[in-house]
KEZA-501481 format. One record per residue (C-alpha): x, y, z; residue number from 0; residue in one letter. Coordinates in pm, 1 decimal. Example, Ala and Ser with C-alpha at 12.3 -4.5 7.8 and 13.67 -1.06 7.14 Angstrom:
SITE       px       py       pz   n res
SITE   1230.0   -450.0    780.0   0   A
SITE   1367.0   -106.0    714.0   1   S
END
This chain:
SITE       px       py       pz   n res
SITE   3886.5 -15921.4  -5364.6   0   X
SITE   4226.9 -16014.7  -5448.6   1   X
SITE   4481.5 -16079.4  -5219.1   2   X
SITE   4764.7 -15864.0  -5414.8   3   X
SITE   4771.2 -15523.4  -5329.6   4   X
SITE   4966.1 -15191.4  -5505.1   5   X
SITE   5317.7 -15266.7  -5317.2   6   X
SITE   5329.8 -15629.1  -5325.7   7   X
SITE   5551.1 -15842.4  -5605.0   8   X
SITE   5362.3 -16074.6  -5790.6   9   X
SITE   5627.8 -16339.6  -5780.7  10   X
SITE   5680.3 -16275.6  -5426.3  11   X
SITE   5292.9 -16330.7  -5320.0  12   X
SITE   5256.4 -16653.5  -5462.4  13   X
SITE   5597.6 -16807.3  -5358.9  14   X
SITE   5476.2 -16676.0  -4994.4  15   X
SITE   5190.9 -16961.8  -5035.9  16   X
SITE   5414.3 -17214.0  -5178.5  17   X
SITE   5560.7 -17531.5  -5044.7  18   X
SITE   5887.4 -17669.2  -5122.9  19   X
SITE   6016.4 -17346.7  -5320.1  20   X
SITE   6423.2 -17395.6  -5433.5  21   X
SITE   6523.2 -17103.1  -5662.9  22   X
SITE   6741.1 -17221.0  -5975.0  23   X
SITE   6926.5 -16921.6  -6139.0  24   X
SITE   6668.1 -16702.6  -6242.2  25   X
SITE   6368.2 -17005.6  -6224.4  26   X
SITE   6207.8 -17090.2  -5900.8  27   X
SITE   6050.0 -17457.9  -5861.7  28   X
SITE   5763.8 -17551.8  -5579.3  29   X
SITE   5536.3 -17837.0  -5486.4  30   X
SITE   5213.5 -17767.7  -5722.0  31   X
SITE   4948.4 -17685.9  -5436.1  32   X
SITE   4650.1 -17819.5  -5742.5  33   X
SITE   4754.6 -18159.1  -5679.5  34   X
SITE   4949.7 -18406.1  -5430.1  35   X
SITE   5242.2 -18354.5  -5510.6  36   X
SITE   5550.8 -18558.8  -5385.2  37   X
SITE   5837.7 -18376.7  -5528.3  38   X
SITE   5816.2 -18032.5  -5674.7  39   X
SITE   5693.3 -18027.3  -6004.7  40   X
SITE   5567.4 -17651.0  -6028.0  41   X
SITE   5812.5 -17416.7  -6239.1  42   X
SITE   5780.1 -17055.7  -6169.3  43   X
SITE   5941.5 -16741.4  -6339.0  44   X
SITE   5931.7 -16366.4  -6390.8  45   X
SITE   5805.6 -16246.3  -6754.6  46   X
SITE   6033.1 -15953.9  -6911.4  47   X
SITE   5700.7 -15723.5  -6822.9  48   X
SITE   5689.4 -15836.0  -6483.4  49   X
SITE   5441.3 -16055.6  -6461.2  50   X
SITE   5476.6 -16435.4  -6335.3  51   X
SITE   5514.8 -16736.7  -6566.1  52   X
SITE   5443.3 -17055.5  -6419.9  53   X
SITE   5354.2 -17393.7  -6521.4  54   X
SITE   5268.6 -17732.4  -6364.5  55   X
SITE   5432.0 -18008.4  -6543.0  56   X
SITE   5208.2 -18232.5  -6408.6  57   X
SITE   4885.7 -18078.8  -6593.8  58   X
SITE   4742.7 -17881.8  -6350.6  59   X
SITE   4601.0 -17579.6  -6516.8  60   X
SITE   4712.5 -17247.0  -6398.0  61   X
SITE   4375.5 -17104.0  -6260.5  62   X
SITE   4350.2 -17437.4  -6052.7  63   X
SITE   4717.1 -17367.7  -5925.8  64   X
SITE   4624.9 -16984.6  -5813.6  65   X
SITE   4290.6 -17106.9  -5617.4  66   X
SITE   4435.7 -17351.9  -5425.6  67   X
SITE   4620.8 -17066.5  -5241.8  68   X
SITE   4344.0 -16805.5  -5281.3  69   X
SITE   4487.6 -16591.9  -5540.9  70   X
SITE   4367.8 -16511.6  -5908.9  71   X
SITE   4490.3 -16459.9  -6247.7  72   X
SITE   4530.1 -16088.9  -6208.4  73   X
SITE   4742.5 -16141.9  -5926.8  74   X
SITE   4978.6 -16268.5  -6122.4  75   X
SITE   5069.0 -15929.1  -6315.6  76   X
SITE   5228.3 -15587.2  -6200.6  77   X
SITE   4963.8 -15319.0  -6151.4  78   X
SITE   5119.6 -15141.3  -6496.7  79   X
SITE   5044.6 -15379.0  -6697.8  80   X
SITE   4737.7 -15301.2  -6973.8  81   X
SITE   4418.7 -15505.8  -7002.2  82   X
SITE   4528.9 -15628.9  -7344.9  83   X
SITE   4851.5 -15718.1  -7204.4  84   X
SITE   4702.2 -15955.2  -6948.3  85   X
SITE   4463.7 -16077.9  -7232.0  86   X
SITE   4750.0 -16148.4  -7485.9  87   X
SITE   4938.3 -16367.0  -7152.6  88   X
SITE   4592.6 -16514.5  -7077.3  89   X
SITE   4612.4 -16609.0  -7419.5  90   X
SITE   4944.6 -16755.6  -7398.8  91   X
SITE   4875.7 -16978.4  -7104.5  92   X
SITE   4549.1 -17130.4  -7258.1  93   X
SITE   4790.4 -17176.7  -7590.3  94   X
SITE   5030.8 -17337.4  -7315.5  95   X
SITE   4829.5 -17553.3  -7143.1  96   X
SITE   4665.2 -17677.2  -7487.2  97   X
SITE   4979.4 -17791.9  -7600.3  98   X
SITE   5102.9 -17978.5  -7317.1  99   X
SITE   4783.5 -18209.9  -7319.1 100   X
SITE   4823.5 -18273.4  -7699.8 101   X
SITE   5138.1 -18376.4  -7611.1 102   X
SITE   5015.5 -18622.8  -7344.6 103   X
SITE   4773.0 -18801.3  -7590.3 104   X
SITE   5067.9 -18793.5  -7869.5 105   X
SITE   5248.9 -18938.1  -7588.3 106   X
SITE   4983.3 -19224.8  -7569.1 107   X
SITE   4929.6 -19289.7  -7922.7 108   X
SITE   5327.4 -19318.2  -7999.2 109   X
SITE   5293.3 -19637.9  -7708.4 110   X
SITE   5008.6 -19770.6  -7870.6 111   X
SITE   5171.8 -19733.2  -8201.5 112   X
SITE   5465.4 -19951.0  -8097.3 113   X
SITE   5211.3 -20223.3  -7940.5 114   X
SITE   5243.1 -20112.1  -7611.0 115   X
SITE   4963.2 -20152.9  -7397.2 116   X
SITE   4851.4 -19837.7  -7189.0 117   X
SITE   4719.6 -19872.9  -6800.5 118   X
SITE   4357.7 -19748.7  -6723.1 119   X
SITE   4522.5 -19484.3  -6512.7 120   X
SITE   4664.3 -19389.5  -6888.9 121   X
SITE   4402.8 -19423.0  -7082.9 122   X
SITE   4234.5 -19206.8  -6819.8 123   X
SITE   4466.9 -18946.8  -6858.6 124   X
SITE   4417.3 -18971.7  -7219.5 125   X
SITE   4058.1 -18884.8  -7186.9 126   X
SITE   4090.1 -18621.6  -6917.9 127   X
SITE   4342.9 -18436.5  -7203.3 128   X
SITE   4100.0 -18437.1  -7504.2 129   X
SITE   3841.7 -18263.7  -7227.9 130   X
SITE   4104.0 -18008.8  -7157.6 131   X
SITE   4186.2 -17976.4  -7483.6 132   X
SITE   3807.9 -17928.4  -7596.6 133   X
SITE   3770.7 -17675.8  -7321.5 134   X
SITE   4056.4 -17485.3  -7393.6 135   X
SITE   3971.4 -17472.0  -7783.3 136   X
SITE   3640.7 -17313.5  -7718.9 137   X
SITE   3813.9 -17047.2  -7452.2 138   X
SITE   4002.2 -16953.6  -7711.0 139   X
SITE   3763.5 -16881.2  -7930.3 140   X
SITE   3580.0 -16641.3  -7716.7 141   X
SITE   3607.6 -16320.0  -7827.4 142   X
SITE   3805.9 -16092.5  -7637.7 143   X
SITE   3591.6 -15865.3  -7380.7 144   X
SITE   3600.4 -15497.9  -7445.6 145   X
SITE   3771.2 -15293.4  -7183.2 146   X
SITE   3509.8 -15038.3  -7018.9 147   X
SITE   3540.9 -14686.6  -7109.0 148   X
SITE   3766.5 -14489.2  -6883.6 149   X
SITE   3613.1 -14161.2  -6699.0 150   X
SITE   3833.9 -13887.7  -6462.7 151   X
SITE   3565.8 -13665.7  -6329.1 152   X
SITE   3618.0 -13332.6  -6196.3 153   X
SITE   3583.0 -13400.7  -5824.6 154   X
SITE   3364.0 -13385.5  -5615.3 155   X
SITE   3070.4 -13425.6  -5900.0 156   X
SITE   2779.0 -13591.6  -5982.0 157   X
SITE   2859.1 -13866.3  -6233.0 158   X
SITE   2553.3 -14122.0  -6464.6 159   X
SITE   2669.9 -14403.0  -6683.4 160   X
SITE   2501.4 -14644.7  -6876.0 161   X
SITE   2764.7 -14895.4  -6860.8 162   X
SITE   3033.4 -14986.3  -6677.6 163   X
SITE   3315.1 -14758.3  -6663.0 164   X
SITE   3656.8 -14709.8  -6473.2 165   X
SITE   3787.3 -14480.3  -6278.6 166   X
SITE   4103.2 -14266.1  -6268.7 167   X
SITE   4252.6 -14577.6  -6036.2 168   X
SITE   4108.7 -14837.1  -6273.8 169   X
SITE   3817.5 -14906.1  -6051.2 170   X
SITE   3527.2 -15073.0  -6235.0 171   X
SITE   3172.3 -14910.7  -6142.6 172   X
SITE   2880.1 -15050.6  -6227.0 173   X
SITE   2591.2 -14821.9  -6416.6 174   X
SITE   2417.5 -14583.1  -6257.2 175   X
SITE   2369.8 -14235.0  -6053.7 176   X
SITE   2735.2 -14148.3  -5833.4 177   X
SITE   2839.2 -13909.9  -5614.5 178   X
SITE   3265.2 -13887.3  -5687.3 179   X
SITE   3426.3 -13756.6  -5377.9 180   X
SITE   3731.1 -13831.0  -5161.1 181   X
SITE   3743.7 -14033.3  -4889.2 182   X
SITE   3843.5 -13836.3  -4569.5 183   X
SITE   4152.3 -13990.1  -4376.1 184   X
SITE   4402.0 -13909.3  -4048.2 185   X
SITE   4616.3 -13720.7  -4278.3 186   X
SITE   4295.8 -13475.8  -4426.6 187   X
SITE   4270.3 -13370.8  -4032.6 188   X
SITE   4611.5 -13349.7  -3929.5 189   X
SITE   4652.8 -13121.7  -4254.4 190   X
SITE   4485.5 -13030.3  -4590.8 191   X
SITE   4690.7 -13245.2  -4848.7 192   X
SITE   4814.7 -13027.0  -5155.9 193   X
SITE   4758.9 -13259.5  -5445.8 194   X
SITE   4393.3 -13412.7  -5480.1 195   X
SITE   4541.4 -13707.3  -5673.1 196   X
SITE   4740.2 -13849.3  -5321.1 197   X
SITE   4368.0 -13860.2  -5141.5 198   X
SITE   4186.6 -14199.5  -5154.3 199   X
SITE   3871.8 -14237.4  -5453.0 200   X
SITE   3529.5 -14210.0  -5291.9 201   X
SITE   3266.9 -14333.9  -5545.7 202   X
SITE   2915.7 -14351.6  -5407.8 203   X
SITE   2655.9 -14550.2  -5579.3 204   X
SITE   2292.6 -14369.9  -5569.7 205   X
SITE   2066.3 -14532.1  -5816.3 206   X
SITE   2044.1 -14709.2  -6152.6 207   X
SITE   2079.8 -14469.8  -6444.5 208   X
SITE   1903.5 -14157.3  -6469.4 209   X
SITE   1946.2 -13857.9  -6656.9 210   X
SITE   1783.6 -13534.1  -6644.1 211   X
SITE   1698.4 -13457.7  -7026.3 212   X
SITE   1534.7 -13107.5  -7023.9 213   X
SITE   1336.0 -12827.3  -6788.4 214   X
SITE   1010.9 -12886.9  -6881.3 215   X
SITE    706.2 -12565.6  -6871.4 216   X
SITE    361.1 -12705.6  -6915.0 217   X
SITE    163.5 -12550.0  -7128.8 218   X
SITE   -185.9 -12567.5  -6928.6 219   X
SITE    -84.2 -12407.1  -6557.7 220   X
SITE    306.1 -12274.7  -6606.8 221   X
SITE    445.1 -12526.9  -6371.6 222   X
SITE    809.2 -12675.2  -6396.3 223   X
SITE    930.3 -12970.4  -6454.5 224   X
SITE   1232.5 -13206.9  -6523.5 225   X
SITE   1240.1 -13447.5  -6816.9 226   X
SITE   1416.0 -13804.4  -6686.6 227   X
SITE   1519.7 -14059.6  -6914.4 228   X
SITE   1554.5 -14414.1  -6658.1 229   X
SITE   1722.0 -14706.4  -6816.4 230   X
SITE   1599.6 -14983.4  -6718.5 231   X
SITE   1595.1 -15364.7  -6781.4 232   X
SITE   1288.6 -15334.2  -6986.4 233   X
SITE   1434.4 -15063.1  -7190.8 234   X
SITE   1458.2 -14689.2  -7183.7 235   X
SITE   1146.9 -14479.5  -7036.9 236   X
SITE   1081.9 -14110.0  -7020.1 237   X
SITE    873.6 -13888.3  -6716.3 238   X
SITE    806.1 -13577.0  -6638.1 239   X
SITE    882.1 -13534.2  -6280.9 240   X
SITE    715.2 -13173.2  -6142.8 241   X
SITE    931.6 -12985.7  -5947.3 242   X
SITE    659.3 -12927.2  -5611.5 243   X
SITE    790.4 -13268.0  -5540.9 244   X
SITE   1138.9 -13145.1  -5395.4 245   X
SITE    902.9 -12923.4  -5130.0 246   X
SITE    831.7 -13274.8  -4965.9 247   X
SITE   1028.8 -13572.7  -4908.8 248   X
SITE    974.8 -13679.5  -5291.1 249   X
SITE    870.3 -14025.6  -5163.2 250   X
SITE    611.6 -13975.1  -5407.5 251   X
SITE    855.2 -13930.6  -5668.3 252   X
SITE   1069.0 -14209.9  -5600.8 253   X
SITE    765.7 -14451.1  -5585.9 254   X
SITE    648.8 -14326.4  -5963.5 255   X
SITE   1002.2 -14399.5  -6067.1 256   X
SITE   1026.8 -14759.6  -5886.9 257   X
SITE    718.2 -14864.8  -6036.2 258   X
SITE    886.0 -14797.4  -6381.8 259   X
SITE   1201.3 -14979.8  -6327.6 260   X
SITE   1462.6 -14756.0  -6141.8 261   X
SITE   1628.6 -14878.7  -5805.0 262   X
SITE   1751.2 -14622.0  -5572.4 263   X
SITE   1983.5 -14716.6  -5298.4 264   X
SITE   1810.8 -14700.6  -5003.0 265   X
SITE   2061.3 -14500.5  -4790.5 266   X
SITE   2097.4 -14254.9  -5090.9 267   X
SITE   1712.7 -14139.4  -5129.9 268   X
SITE   1822.5 -13802.8  -5005.4 269   X
SITE   2087.7 -13776.3  -5194.7 270   X
SITE   1949.6 -13873.8  -5516.2 271   X
SITE   1667.9 -13622.6  -5493.2 272   X
SITE   1947.3 -13385.8  -5476.7 273   X
SITE   2087.2 -13520.6  -5757.0 274   X
SITE   1796.6 -13439.5  -5972.6 275   X
SITE   1754.3 -13095.1  -5781.9 276   X
SITE   2125.8 -13012.4  -5904.0 277   X
SITE   2090.0 -13060.9  -6293.3 278   X
SITE   2049.1 -12755.9  -6512.4 279   X
SITE   1929.3 -12864.0  -6820.1 280   X
SITE   1986.0 -12628.4  -7068.2 281   X
SITE   1716.2 -12760.7  -7338.2 282   X
SITE   1349.5 -12656.9  -7232.9 283   X
SITE   1083.8 -12866.5  -7333.6 284   X
SITE    645.8 -12796.6  -7325.7 285   X
SITE    449.1 -13024.0  -7130.1 286   X
SITE     46.2 -13114.1  -7119.7 287   X
SITE   -143.1 -13281.6  -6940.9 288   X
SITE   -396.3 -13308.9  -7216.1 289   X
SITE   -370.4 -13562.5  -7515.6 290   X
SITE   -445.4 -13452.2  -7897.2 291   X
SITE   -372.8 -13123.5  -8047.0 292   X
SITE    -99.9 -12902.1  -7862.2 293   X
SITE    -79.0 -12546.1  -7976.4 294   X
SITE    267.2 -12615.6  -8092.8 295   X
SITE     90.7 -12784.2  -8390.4 296   X
SITE    200.0 -13159.8  -8235.0 297   X
SITE    -49.8 -13451.2  -8159.7 298   X
SITE     44.8 -13535.4  -7802.6 299   X
SITE    -35.7 -13879.7  -7659.5 300   X
SITE     76.3 -14039.7  -7345.7 301   X
SITE    385.0 -14205.3  -7456.4 302   X
SITE    416.6 -14044.5  -7812.9 303   X
SITE    370.4 -13699.1  -7975.3 304   X
SITE    334.9 -13713.8  -8385.4 305   X
SITE    429.2 -13446.4  -8539.0 306   X
SITE    766.3 -13323.0  -8359.2 307   X
SITE    992.8 -13368.9  -8075.4 308   X
SITE    912.0 -13008.9  -7875.1 309   X
SITE    620.3 -13194.8  -7613.9 310   X
SITE    559.1 -13391.9  -7380.1 311   X
SITE    268.0 -13590.0  -7223.5 312   X
SITE    251.1 -13509.3  -6856.7 313   X
SITE     70.2 -13783.0  -6650.1 314   X
SITE   -159.5 -13628.4  -6341.4 315   X
SITE    -88.2 -13942.3  -6135.4 316   X
SITE   -102.6 -14331.6  -6181.1 317   X
SITE   -347.6 -14396.3  -6432.4 318   X
SITE   -426.6 -14710.7  -6695.4 319   X
SITE   -237.1 -14657.7  -7013.0 320   X
SITE   -560.2 -14576.5  -7228.7 321   X
SITE   -330.7 -14553.0  -7564.9 322   X
SITE   -163.9 -14908.8  -7554.2 323   X
SITE    -62.2 -15006.5  -7893.3 324   X
SITE    -50.1 -15409.1  -8000.6 325   X
SITE     40.4 -15573.8  -8344.4 326   X
SITE     88.7 -15371.3  -8672.4 327   X
SITE   -142.7 -15153.4  -8854.5 328   X
SITE   -155.1 -15385.8  -9149.9 329   X
SITE   -324.5 -15666.1  -8895.1 330   X
SITE   -547.4 -15426.5  -8754.0 331   X
SITE   -667.4 -15345.3  -9105.8 332   X
SITE   -703.6 -15735.3  -9215.3 333   X
SITE   -867.4 -15889.9  -8901.7 334   X
SITE  -1077.4 -15570.9  -8802.7 335   X
SITE  -1134.3 -15286.4  -9058.2 336   X
SITE  -1212.3 -15522.0  -9356.5 337   X
SITE  -1462.3 -15764.6  -9115.6 338   X
SITE  -1646.0 -15451.6  -9095.0 339   X
SITE  -1773.5 -15391.5  -9481.1 340   X
SITE  -2091.9 -15400.7  -9573.8 341   X
SITE  -2203.0 -15322.8  -9190.0 342   X
SITE  -2340.8 -14940.3  -9184.5 343   X
SITE  -2341.5 -14948.6  -8798.1 344   X
SITE  -1978.3 -15085.0  -8716.4 345   X
SITE  -1814.3 -14884.8  -9059.3 346   X
SITE  -1977.1 -14574.1  -8881.3 347   X
SITE  -1796.5 -14675.0  -8515.1 348   X
SITE  -1462.5 -14726.2  -8728.3 349   X
SITE  -1521.4 -14348.8  -8890.2 350   X
SITE  -1660.5 -14200.6  -8537.9 351   X
SITE  -1291.3 -14317.7  -8386.8 352   X
SITE  -1062.6 -14155.9  -8745.5 353   X
SITE  -1259.3 -13835.7  -8750.6 354   X
SITE  -1156.4 -13725.2  -8418.0 355   X
SITE   -845.6 -13553.5  -8448.3 356   X
SITE   -965.4 -13399.5  -8797.3 357   X
SITE  -1229.9 -13149.5  -8597.3 358   X
SITE  -1029.3 -12952.6  -8502.7 359   X
SITE   -853.8 -12927.1  -8868.7 360   X
SITE  -1142.9 -12834.6  -9022.4 361   X
SITE  -1318.6 -12585.9  -8688.4 362   X
SITE  -1595.1 -12824.0  -8638.9 363   X
SITE  -1689.9 -12884.8  -8281.9 364   X
SITE  -1712.8 -13280.7  -8143.5 365   X
SITE  -2047.4 -13444.4  -8164.6 366   X
SITE  -2203.7 -13735.1  -8071.5 367   X
SITE  -2388.6 -14078.7  -8248.5 368   X
SITE  -2635.6 -14242.8  -8032.5 369   X
SITE  -2714.0 -14581.9  -8107.7 370   X
SITE  -3035.1 -14699.5  -8033.7 371   X
SITE  -3162.8 -15104.8  -8084.2 372   X
SITE  -3264.2 -15396.1  -7924.3 373   X
SITE  -3025.8 -15633.1  -7686.4 374   X
SITE  -2722.4 -15839.4  -7890.8 375   X
SITE  -2817.6 -15602.8  -8187.1 376   X
SITE  -2416.7 -15465.6  -8225.8 377   X
SITE  -2414.8 -15143.0  -8019.3 378   X
SITE  -2141.1 -15298.1  -7758.9 379   X
SITE  -1962.8 -15481.5  -8087.0 380   X
SITE  -1955.4 -15133.0  -8247.1 381   X
SITE  -1819.1 -14995.7  -7938.4 382   X
SITE  -1514.1 -15224.6  -7861.4 383   X
SITE  -1435.6 -15192.0  -8242.3 384   X
SITE  -1420.5 -14775.1  -8242.8 385   X
SITE  -1225.0 -14817.2  -7930.4 386   X
SITE   -994.2 -15085.9  -8086.7 387   X
SITE   -852.1 -14764.3  -8312.3 388   X
SITE   -718.8 -14568.3  -7992.2 389   X
SITE   -592.2 -14878.2  -7811.0 390   X
SITE   -710.8 -15191.1  -7599.8 391   X
SITE  -1125.1 -15199.1  -7674.4 392   X
SITE  -1178.1 -15355.9  -7307.7 393   X
SITE   -967.8 -15047.1  -7154.7 394   X
SITE  -1019.6 -14737.5  -7365.4 395   X
SITE  -1418.6 -14834.3  -7380.3 396   X
SITE  -1591.3 -14602.6  -7097.3 397   X
SITE  -1878.8 -14622.0  -6910.7 398   X
SITE  -2171.6 -14377.9  -6939.9 399   X
SITE  -2313.3 -14494.7  -6572.6 400   X
SITE  -2127.2 -14206.3  -6415.4 401   X
SITE  -2182.1 -13923.2  -6259.8 402   X
SITE  -2110.6 -13529.5  -6480.9 403   X
SITE  -1793.1 -13471.1  -6298.5 404   X
SITE  -1651.5 -13802.3  -6385.3 405   X
SITE  -1765.4 -13799.7  -6745.3 406   X
SITE  -1568.7 -13461.1  -6781.2 407   X
SITE  -1246.4 -13669.5  -6641.0 408   X
SITE  -1346.3 -13995.5  -6918.8 409   X
SITE  -1396.4 -13719.9  -7203.9 410   X
SITE  -1043.8 -13455.9  -7066.0 411   X
SITE   -828.5 -13817.4  -7100.8 412   X
SITE   -946.1 -13893.4  -7444.0 413   X
SITE   -963.9 -13513.4  -7620.7 414   X
SITE   -939.8 -13511.1  -8001.6 415   X
SITE   -967.2 -13866.9  -8020.1 416   X
SITE  -1260.6 -14086.8  -7956.5 417   X
SITE  -1554.7 -14123.3  -7620.3 418   X
SITE  -1712.9 -14428.3  -7693.4 419   X
END
């Protein structure tokens, strides 16, 4: 953390950590802590806006001078300076350092032009100056980082942020779910403060960003849930949280969220569940645990809804994603479908896979095709090609060596598509 507090004058703070300080009018000189300074070579003064202006005449960089006494660049500024003013000061300092290094090289080149010989120390100093100039040029070319947006939550309350933000006091808050409140002090215990602005703020990080987007109503059994949107390193993800999890500790729900990339603070797990329960989204969406055609007219898949955005698939548990996609349609057409031309068995397998969604539209019940033949006649290949229409053939294709109950489960998970 910075060594400077809100009530400390930046110039007085810096002077208190330097040796050999002497005052000359409005300016101070001191021994530079960044090098073995025998005579004061560090010049310090106060700018019109209250910031500290310093320069080492031996060429030490400002950040090195500050680091030698345990300070940072921000400790040169009073608290009322804006981020833009601080960035402008940093640029001025970099340009000043670059100008000084150019003077060093210019002096050396001037001596050489007059026929003077440079010592090894002078040559090394010119080489160092060139290195510093190149580094300063790169720093000056770097675009300024935009200031995070400022938030003013109506404390006490919850807050969720996808990116970095600044609170009312300018403190940086990383992305996540927060509880915004106030810290209790001895003054709070003795008397109630009349103005909340005088109370120290409390911003408790609860978890990575998790937004409660909508209330969900399962059209299969009428149960309720909440549609969550997670912002994780792997990208945004959606998950329907059953409300029944709040009847217990919520451990299963948190385990599922962790599996999707969410991070919840170990000591805030109960408060995270409290956050989810407190949210009252206005939007209501339908959910179903069965893929295929929904009563609303859309076609539902585990990670995609075709024909509308008002229905979500609600998984009953952790299960393999049967409907995973890979590559582009044109690739499948050229590398798979066109290779089946002239082969009636393989063409039939693909036709069966494509016919699944059409049966409901024309009011025809589903049926089956039984391929019979000797070993190595292409039956397994036909099964895999049909499965490739809907997902990874190695995952989507089912084994027929199962019980009646297992067959019903497999069929339900491939509703309106293909059981191959």
